N, C-alpha and C positions, 0 to 999 in steps of 0.2 A: 583396612583403611583407618587411619587415626581419626579421633573426634574432630581435631582441628581441620584435617583435610576434608572430612565430610561436611563440616560447617561451611568451608570455602566453596565446595561444589554446590551447596544448596543456596548460597547467598545470591541475590540478583546480580547480573552482570552490569546492569545500568540502574542507577538510582538518582533521580532528579527530585529536588525539593525546593519549593519557594522561588523558582527561577524567574527573575525579572530582567527585562531588557527594553530600553527605549532608544529611539533615534530622534533626538530633538524632542518635539512635543508628541511624537507618535509612539504609543506604547505597543511594542511588538509582543511582549510576553508579560503576563500579569500574575506572576506568582504560581506558575504551573508546577505540578509534581506528578511523577509516574515512575514505575520500575518495570524492568524487563528481565524475566528469569532466564537462567542458563538453558540453552537448547531450544529457544523460542524464535519463531519468525513473527515479528510484530509489524503490522501495518500502521503507519503514522499518516493520518489523513486530515484534510482540511481544505477549504476553498482558498483561492489565491489571496495572499495577504493575511492568512490566519496566524502565521508565526511558525510554520513547520521548518522552513529553511533556517530561520534564526535559531531555533532550538537545536537543530542538527549541527549547525556550525559551532555553537557553544560546546556541544557534547564532543565534537571532533577537535576542539581546541583552536578553532580559527577565529572565534569571537570571544570577548570577555563579557560575562554577565554583570549587570549592575548590582544584583543581589541574589541570594540563594546559592545552592550548591548543585554540582553535577559530578557524579562518581562513576567511574568505569572500572570494573573488577576491584572495587574497594578503594581506588585511587582518586583523589580529588583532582579534577581537571585543572583547576586554578593553581593548585600547589605543585603538582607533579605533571606538567603538560607533556614533557618529552616521554616520560614513562607511559603515560596514557596513550600517546600516539603509537607506541610500540605494540599496544594491545588492540589497536583499531585498524581495520582496512576500510578505506573511504573511496567511494565512487561518486564524485559530485555530478550534479545534473548536466553541466556543460562539458564534462569529460575532457579537460584540456590535454591535447596530444601534440607532439611535434610531427606533422604530417609528412615531412621529408625523411624521417627515420624509418627503417624497416622494423618489423615487429620484434625480431630477435634483438636488434640494437636497443630498442626502447626498453625491453625488459632487462637487458644487461645494465642499462643506465639506471633503471629504477632499483635494481638490486644493489648496485654500487652506492646509490644515494642512501640506502638503508644500512650501509656498512657491511654488506654481504660480499664475500670474496671467494675466489677459488672454487673448490669442489662444492662447498655449501651453496654458493650462488648458482652453479650449474645444476645442482640437484633441485633447488627451489624453482628455477625456471622450467626445467623439464616437468616438474609436478604441476605447475599452473598451466602450462601448455596443454597437458593432458586433461586437467580439470575443465578448462574452458573451451576445448576443441579448436585450438588455433593452428593445428598442424597444417591445414591447407594453405595458410597465408604466412607461414613462418618467415619466408624470405621476401615478402612483398613490403613495399613502403606503406605506411599507414594511410597515406593519401590515396593509394590505389585500392584500399580495402573498402568493402561495403560498410554502411553505418552499423550493421549488426556485428561485424568482425571488429570494428573500432570499439564498440561497447564491450566486447569480450576482452580486447586488449586492456581497456581501462579496468575491467574487473580482475584480470590476471595480475596487474600491478598491485591491486588492493589485497590480493591473496598471497603475494610473494613471501611475506614474513610470517605466514600462518597465524593470522590474528585471531583473538578470541571473539571479537565483535566485528561484524561487517555492517557498514552503513551504506545503503544504496539509495541515492537521491534520484528519483524518476529514472530507473535503469532502462525502461523500454521506450523512453521518449524518442519519437521520430523513427521507430522501427516499423517495418512492414508486418502484416499479420503473421507470416511464417516465422520471422525473427522474434516476434513477441512470444510465440509459443515456445521457441527454443530457449529464449532467455528465462521464461517462466519455469521451464523444466530444470534449467541450470540452477536457478535460485532455490527451487524446492529441494534439489539434491544437496546444495550447500547447507540448507537449513537443518539437515539431519545431523550435521557435525558441528555447526557453529550457531551462535546467537546472531540474528539478523534483524536490523531495523530497515524497513522499506517504506519510502514515500512514493506515492503515485496518485495521479488523478483518474486512473482507470480502475473504477471500483470493482468490476467483475474480476479483474486481474488480482487485486488484493484478496478478494474473497476466495480465489482459487489457491492462493499461496499461504496466506497468513493464518497463524494459530490465534493471534490476539490482535485487537484493533484499538488504537488510541486516536480519538478524534479531537482536534483542536479547532477553535473558532474564536476570532477576535482576541487572541492571546490567552485563552482559557481552555482547559481540558473540559470537554462536554460529555465524553463517553470514554470508558476504559474497561476492557474486559475481554474474555474469550468470545469469539464471534458467535458461537451457538448461544451463549448466555445473553448477549446483546440482542440477538434476533428474537429470543423468547420474550425479552423485556419489551421489544417494539411491537410484538404481535397484538398487544392490546390497543395499539395506536393505528397509524395509517397502514393500510393494506393495498398493495398494487395488485390488480386483478385483470386478467384477460377474459373478455366476454365476447362470445360469438353467437349470433342468432341466424335463423333463416328469415330474412327480411331486409328492409332498407336501413340506411343510416338514420333516417327519421324515426323508424320503429325502435332502433337501439337507443337513441337519445331519449325517447319517451320512456322506455323501460328503465333506464338509469335514473331519470328524473323522478319516477315513481318510487324506485327502491331507495334512493338516497345517495349512492356513490357519484363522485364527480368525474365527468368525461375528461380524459387526458389527451388522447390522440387516437386516430384511426390506426388499425393494425391490419396485416394481411389476413384475409379470410381463409379459413381452413379448407373450404370447398371451392373457392374462387367464383368468378362470374358475378352476375347480378343477384343471384338467389340468396347469397349469404353476406353478412357484414360483421366485422370484428373490430374491437377497440380495446385500448387500455383505459382502465378507470381506477380511481382511488377511493376506497371505502374507509369509513371511520373505524371499522372493527369487524370482527367475525359476524356479528349480527347483520350488518349491512350486506356482507357477502351472501349470507343465507337469504336475505331479503330479495336479492336479484332473482334467485330461483323461484321464490314465492310470487314475485310480481310477474315473471314470465308465465307461470301457470295461470294466474288470475287474468292476464291479458290474452291468453291463448297464443303466445309467441313461442315458436319452437326454439328451444335453447340448445345450441350445438356444443358450446364449450363454456366452462366456468372454472378458471384456473388461477387461484390466489397465489401470490408470492410474498407471503407475510414476513418471512425471515430474511429477505435479501438485504445485502449491505446497502444497495442503492436506496431501498425504502427506508432503512434506518437512517442513512445519511440525510436524505431529504427531510425526514421528520425532525431530526435534530436541528438542522439549519432553520427549518420553519419555526420551531419552538424558540430557538435562540433569537431569531429575528423579531418574533412577537414580544419576547421579554425585553429586548432592547427598545 
């Protein structure tokens, strides 16, 4: 491999710098910057109104930024929008489809819209049908397909031109639990061959798929890094912990009050019945988690379970949102 080819392979697929976008007096993006390396599945997270969809639409070339730059495969989105679109496969959140078209006709139309003809179009359609598992509904109209198969059809059109970057905006929105598992496996498989940016409100889903997490809040990036690194960074902060005792809810609340962690919600007890009580609590750090065991011993309360989940994406996200809210 030549040095120039090696440099191209090592360069980030996505590079965003100083991106600003406002809608009237509402600042949607306030100078954000991030990059996504080749062969990475990046989870792009944030609460409603944080700026996720605005950033994604600018990156995909559907919105113009007020300031800053966005590059895909080294190409400036504002300067070379058509060439950038050739490098991107995009599945928007609402997945617009013509429900009276059959799956085969929809994909032929999508291929034709991208200038694909003849044998090349037929080969591309056969490839994405195989990739997305659409064989069972090949001849059905999209309106007759389940929501899961319609999502697969939307993903298939995004893959037709074999893009380098795949942008999936809430790809499991509205799917049932089985369809979510299937879509998750499909995205994970695609992530072995492509760079993927995934937005989702389902944090455990992102945790199961993503290599990297970018968190945006109020138009600013508040966290960016490998999931394992962010989890370690958060381990010194809030810790979500499941606590179960042999005793009543009153006993468990008294135990947590003595040890320091905050009661969050009651949980299913491991042994059931009236003899055991379990709850989720939030500790300020590892010392408070250890304090639960010490308080249980001091009070003579039988401790059945003490299971911290310090590195979870949910704990990280809650902590970041709480810190940002306090700063605001």
